[in-house]
C-alpha positions in Angstrom: 63.7 158.0 134.0 66.2 160.7 134.5 68.8 161.2 137.2 70.4 164.5 138.3 74.1 164.8 139.0 76.2 167.6 140.3 79.3 167.7 138.1 82.7 168.9 139.2 86.3 169.1 138.1 89.2 167.2 139.7 92.6 167.1 138.0 91.1 168.1 134.6 88.5 165.3 134.7 84.8 165.6 135.2 83.2 163.7 138.1 79.7 163.7 139.5 77.7 163.1 142.7 74.0 162.4 142.8 72.2 165.7 143.4 69.9 164.2 146.1 73.0 163.4 148.1 74.4 167.0 147.9 73.4 169.3 150.7 75.3 172.4 149.6 78.3 173.7 147.8 80.6 176.0 149.7 83.4 178.3 148.8 86.6 176.7 150.0 87.7 177.6 153.5 90.7 176.1 155.2 89.6 173.4 157.5 90.8 173.0 161.1 93.4 170.2 161.2 92.5 167.1 163.2 95.3 165.3 164.8 95.9 161.6 163.9 93.6 161.6 161.0 94.1 160.0 157.6 96.3 161.8 155.1 93.3 162.7 152.9 91.2 164.1 155.7 91.8 167.8 155.5 90.1 168.6 158.8 86.8 170.1 160.0 84.7 173.0 158.9 81.6 174.5 160.5 78.6 174.6 158.3 75.1 175.5 159.7 76.5 175.0 163.3 77.6 171.4 162.4 81.2 170.1 162.3 81.9 168.5 158.9 84.8 166.3 158.1 86.5 167.4 154.9 88.1 164.9 152.5 90.6 165.9 149.8 89.4 163.8 146.9 92.8 164.3 145.1 94.6 162.7 148.0 91.9 160.0 148.5 92.2 159.1 144.8 96.1 159.4 144.8 96.0 162.2 142.3 98.7 165.0 142.1 98.1 167.5 144.9 97.1 171.1 144.2 96.7 174.1 146.4 93.1 175.3 146.6 92.4 178.5 144.7 89.4 180.8 144.1 87.5 178.2 142.1 88.0 175.4 144.7 84.8 174.3 146.4 83.7 172.0 149.2 80.7 169.8 148.2 78.8 168.8 151.3 77.5 165.3 150.8 75.1 163.2 153.0 75.8 159.5 153.1 73.7 156.8 154.7 75.7 154.7 157.2 73.2 152.6 159.2 74.2 151.2 162.6 72.5 148.6 164.8 71.1 151.3 167.0 70.0 153.5 164.1 69.2 152.0 160.7 68.6 155.5 159.3 71.9 157.0 160.5 73.6 159.3 158.1 76.9 161.3 158.2 77.7 164.5 156.4 81.1 165.0 154.8 82.7 167.7 152.7 84.6 166.8 149.5 87.2 169.2 148.1 87.1 169.7 144.3 88.9 172.0 141.9 85.5 173.6 140.6 82.0 172.8 140.4 80.5 172.8 136.8 76.7 172.1 136.5 73.8 170.0 137.4 73.3 167.5 134.6 70.2 165.4 133.8 70.9 162.0 132.5 68.7 159.2 131.3 69.1 156.0 133.3 69.9 154.0 130.2 72.7 156.4 129.3 74.8 155.4 132.4 77.4 152.9 131.5 79.0 150.4 134.1 82.2 151.4 135.8 85.4 150.5 133.8 87.5 147.5 134.8 90.8 149.3 134.3 92.4 152.4 132.9 91.5 154.9 135.6 93.6 156.3 138.5 90.6 155.9 140.7 89.8 152.5 142.1 86.7 151.2 140.4 85.2 150.5 143.8 84.5 154.3 144.1 82.8 154.5 140.6 79.1 153.7 140.2 79.0 154.5 136.4 80.1 156.6 133.5 78.2 159.1 131.3 79.4 160.3 127.9 79.0 164.1 127.3 80.2 165.5 124.0 83.6 163.7 123.6 84.3 163.3 127.3 83.3 160.9 130.0 81.9 162.0 133.4 82.7 159.6 136.2 79.8 159.0 138.6 81.2 158.5 142.0 79.6 156.3 144.7 79.3 158.5 147.8 78.6 155.7 150.1 82.0 154.0 149.2 84.1 157.1 149.0 83.4 158.1 152.6 84.5 155.0 154.4 83.9 153.7 158.0 87.4 154.9 158.8 86.4 158.5 157.7 83.2 158.2 159.8 85.1 157.0 162.9 87.5 159.9 162.6 84.6 162.4 162.1 82.6 161.4 165.2 
């Protein structure tokens, strides 16, 4: 069985989100700042008449900051966050990245488990690794990256 991933660059490393979680990829626009939000919450953008909280993945992962440029993108991701009232509840977030690369098809058995150490990003955010050429692509867990705190601040 194959899985599809949208790969993107962040601080000269390749990362990926599951394609079925990605709604769209937007050219970077400066979000409207939201008072009293977490340092990694960039603010809100309007996409398809919906307010979307935008997370700076560099700040969330404690990587060196970088000003957005013409290659920067906002990946709009849908995450499932069930509530007692609505078990099918989902939230939409934007994730700022340095650039978007490609959609990659990967055999399920090619996905390695997350590392136990040696990465700047907490392993709780990583669902697996895929080797491509001589590099690894880090597959991120969308559900864990976009936390309850982010959701509360976005609603």
